[in-house]
N, C-alpha and C positions, 0 to 999 in steps of 0.2 A: 366188412366181411373178411374174416381171416382167410388166408390162402397159403398153401405150401406147394412147392414144386419138387418133383422127383425127377432128376435128370436121367435120361435114357443112356445106357452104356453102349448098346450094340448099334444104335441108329441115332441120327440127330433129331430125336423126338422126345420131348419131355411130357410128363403127366402132371397136370395141375389139378389140385383139389381145393375147392372153395366151399365154405359153409357159413352159416349164420343163424342164430336163433330167431332173429327178427324175420328172416326170409323163409324159415321153416323148410329148408331143403339143403341137400349136399350135391355139389356138381363136380363131376370128374371129366376132365378134357385132355385131349392130346394137342400139343403145340409143336409145330415143326420149327426147329431152329434155323434150318436152311432148306432150300428146295431139294427135293429128291428126284432124280432123273426118271424113276419109274412111275411117278405121280404127275397128274396134270398140274400146270403152273398155278391154277386157282384152288388146288386142294388145301383146305385150311385145317384139316384134322377132323376130330369128332368130339362129341360131348354127350354125357348122360346126366340127367337130373333125377335125383332120388328124393321123393316127397314123403316117404314114410320109412319108419325104422325097419320094418320087415324086409323091404327091398335092399336096403344098404347092408343089413345083416346077411342076407343071401349072398351078396357080392363078396363080402368079407369071408364068408365060409368057403366059397368057391376059390378065392385067391389063396387062402391058407391050404386048401387041399392041393391046388396046383403047385404051390411052393414046396410042400412036403413031398410030393411025388417027384418033382424035378431035382430038389436039393437035399432031401432027407428031412426027417423031423428034428425039431430043436430038442436038445437034451435038458 
């Protein structure tokens, strides 16, 4: 299953994206690189599993809209 990690810049939390055609899903998860004082010691992060193209397209649309609003549109 292919996997890519996007390191977090503002906090010690990375985003991991895994996918595979055989598994027929895409999984997005947060991984804590080190404990955060504001979180319980057993906080492992979160994950979401997308099992259809429509759901993952919606997430991509919302992320692009958030990016453009926060940083401006690409030229």
